[in-house]
C-alpha positions as CSV (number, residue, x, y, z in Angstrom):
1,X,-27.8,-1.0,-4.4
2,X,-26.2,-4.3,-3.5
3,X,-23.7,-5.2,-0.6
4,X,-21.1,-6.1,-3.6
5,X,-21.2,-2.5,-4.5
6,X,-21.0,-1.1,-1.0
7,X,-18.2,-3.1,-0.5
8,X,-16.4,-2.2,-3.6
9,X,-17.4,1.8,-2.7
10,X,-16.2,1.8,0.8
11,X,-12.9,0.0,-0.3
12,X,-12.2,2.8,-2.7
13,X,-13.4,5.5,-0.7
14,X,-11.4,4.4,2.5
15,X,-8.1,3.8,0.5
16,X,-8.6,7.1,-1.6
17,X,-8.8,9.1,2.0
18,X,-5.9,7.3,3.2
19,X,-3.7,7.6,-0.1
20,X,-4.2,11.4,-0.4
21,X,-3.4,11.9,3.3
22,X,-0.3,10.1,3.5
23,X,0.6,11.5,0.1
24,X,0.3,14.8,1.6
25,X,2.2,13.6,4.8
26,X,5.1,12.1,2.6
27,X,5.1,15.2,0.7
28,X,5.7,17.7,3.5
29,X,7.8,15.9,6.3
30,X,10.0,13.6,4.4
31,X,12.8,13.9,1.7
32,X,11.1,11.9,-0.6
33,X,11.1,13.2,-4.2
34,X,9.3,12.2,-7.6
35,X,7.8,8.9,-8.2
36,X,8.5,7.5,-4.7
37,X,6.1,9.9,-3.1
38,X,3.0,8.3,-4.5
39,X,4.6,4.8,-4.7
40,X,5.0,4.9,-0.7
41,X,2.0,6.5,-0.2
42,X,0.1,3.5,-2.3
43,X,2.0,0.9,-0.1
44,X,0.9,2.6,3.1
45,X,-2.7,3.2,2.2
46,X,-3.2,-0.3,1.0
47,X,-1.7,-1.9,4.1
48,X,-3.6,0.5,6.7
49,X,-7.2,0.6,4.6
50,X,-10.2,-1.2,6.1
51,X,-11.3,-4.0,3.8
52,X,-14.5,-4.6,3.3
53,X,-16.3,-7.8,1.8
54,X,-20.1,-8.9,1.0
55,X,-20.3,-12.4,2.3
56,X,-23.6,-14.7,1.4
57,X,-24.8,-16.1,4.6
58,X,-28.1,-17.9,5.6
59,X,-30.0,-14.8,6.5
60,X,-29.1,-13.2,3.2
61,X,-25.8,-10.9,2.1
62,X,-24.1,-9.3,5.0
63,X,-21.0,-6.7,4.6
64,X,-18.2,-7.4,7.2
65,X,-15.1,-5.2,7.6
66,X,-11.6,-6.2,8.7
67,X,-8.9,-3.5,9.4
68,X,-5.3,-3.7,11.1
69,X,-6.1,-1.6,14.1
70,X,-9.5,-3.4,15.2
71,X,-9.2,-6.9,16.7
72,X,-11.2,-9.8,14.3
73,X,-13.9,-9.0,12.0
74,X,-16.9,-6.5,12.3
75,X,-20.2,-6.8,10.8
76,X,-21.4,-3.4,9.1
77,X,-25.6,-3.4,8.9
């Protein structure tokens, strides 16, 4: 599996987990109703999800992650 596919899958999985978690929290702990629940969960999930990217380097393609709660960019093996 290429690093670009791994980056896409990591982005998708992390966003999905955070979206579902925030959606549940919003449904149970706020007074929002209807279409505002998934919209709010989408925005919060998008802002808080880590971002993965495959970057070609001299040593070959590498996978990097940037996250709001971590300082800088981290290399994933």
